[in-house]
C-alpha positions as CSV (number, residue, x, y, z in Angstrom):
1,R,7.6,-12.1,-6.5
2,I,4.3,-10.3,-7.1
3,A,1.1,-12.1,-6.1
4,D,-1.2,-13.3,-8.9
5,E,-3.9,-10.8,-9.7
6,A,-2.1,-8.0,-7.8
7,I,-3.6,-4.6,-8.7
8,F,-1.4,-1.8,-10.1
9,H,-3.3,1.5,-9.3
10,S,-2.1,4.8,-10.8
11,D,-3.3,8.1,-12.1
12,R,-4.1,8.6,-15.8
13,G,-0.6,9.7,-16.8
14,S,0.3,8.7,-20.4
15,N,3.1,6.5,-19.1
16,Y,0.6,4.3,-17.1
17,T,-2.2,4.3,-19.7
18,S,-0.1,3.3,-22.7
19,G,-0.7,0.0,-24.5
20,V,2.9,-1.1,-23.9
21,F,2.5,-0.6,-20.2
22,G,-0.9,-2.4,-20.1
23,E,0.6,-5.4,-22.0
24,K,3.5,-5.5,-19.5
25,L,1.1,-5.7,-16.6
26,K,-0.8,-8.5,-18.3
27,R,2.4,-10.5,-18.9
28,M,3.2,-10.1,-15.2
29,G,-0.3,-11.3,-14.2
30,M,-1.3,-8.0,-12.8
31,R,-4.6,-6.1,-13.1
32,Q,-4.6,-2.4,-14.0
33,S,-6.6,0.2,-12.2
34,V,-6.5,3.9,-12.9
35,G,-8.1,6.8,-11.0
36,R,-11.0,8.7,-12.5
37,T,-10.2,11.9,-14.4
38,G,-10.2,14.9,-12.2
39,V,-10.9,12.9,-9.0
40,C,-7.8,13.3,-6.8
41,W,-9.4,11.3,-3.9
42,D,-9.0,8.0,-5.9
43,N,-5.3,7.9,-5.0
44,A,-5.4,9.8,-1.7
45,M,-5.2,6.8,0.6
46,A,-2.3,5.2,-1.3
47,E,-0.5,8.5,-1.6
48,S,-0.9,9.2,2.1
49,F,0.5,5.8,3.0
50,F,3.5,6.1,0.8
51,S,4.2,9.5,2.1
52,V,4.2,8.2,5.7
53,L,6.3,5.2,4.7
54,K,8.9,7.5,3.1
55,N,9.0,10.2,5.8
56,E,8.7,8.0,8.9
57,W,10.8,5.1,7.9
58,L,12.6,4.9,4.6
59,S,14.3,8.3,4.8
60,R,16.5,6.8,7.6
61,F,18.2,4.2,5.4
62,T,20.3,3.7,2.3
63,F,19.8,0.4,0.6
64,S,22.5,-1.6,-1.2
65,T,20.0,-4.1,-2.7
66,R,16.3,-4.2,-3.6
67,D,15.9,-7.1,-1.2
68,K,17.1,-5.1,1.8
69,A,14.7,-2.3,0.9
70,R,11.8,-4.8,0.6
71,R,12.6,-6.2,4.0
72,Q,12.6,-2.7,5.6
73,V,9.2,-2.0,4.0
74,V,7.8,-5.3,5.4
75,R,9.4,-4.5,8.8
76,Y,7.7,-1.1,8.9
77,I,4.3,-2.3,7.8
78,E,4.2,-5.4,10.0
79,G,6.2,-4.2,12.9
80,F,5.2,-0.6,13.3
81,Y,2.4,0.6,11.0
82,N,-0.1,-2.2,11.8
83,R,0.9,-2.9,15.4
84,K,2.1,0.4,17.0
85,R,1.2,3.4,14.9
86,L,-2.1,5.1,16.0
87,H,-4.4,6.1,13.2
88,S,-6.8,9.0,13.6
89,G,-9.2,7.4,11.1
90,L,-9.4,4.4,13.4
91,G,-10.2,6.3,16.5
92,Y,-6.5,6.5,17.5
93,Q,-6.1,2.7,17.5
94,T,-3.7,0.6,15.6
95,P,-5.0,-1.5,12.6
96,Q,-4.2,-4.6,14.6
97,E,-6.4,-3.5,17.5
98,V,-9.3,-2.8,15.1
99,E,-8.9,-6.2,13.4
100,D,-8.7,-8.0,16.8
101,Q,-11.9,-6.2,17.9
102,Y,-13.6,-7.2,14.7
103,L,-12.6,-10.8,15.0
104,T,-13.7,-10.9,18.7
105,R,-17.1,-9.6,17.7
106,Q,-17.4,-12.1,14.8
107,S,-16.5,-15.1,17.1
108,A,-19.0,-13.9,19.7
109,A,-21.9,-13.7,17.2
């Protein structure tokens, strides 16, 4: 199940900008987002994440069903990426540590 108003972000490839594809997204209740022409940074964060997901985790498995693949993606994101993997862009902290610090500062204010 895809959450209502989920955003599908892509480059401007003809397969993603076609009217048929746009209508399919509408029927699915999704919003379409495309990167700006000639601006590779629009997709850089997503591409970096998916590269890490594939190389650090998914390459270890063969999936017999889509549900098993989905569970491994959730396991990676919730169990490792957010809670154990250090991120240089976060000062070598985990996303969970950064969120906890933010929430502590908010409650103290």
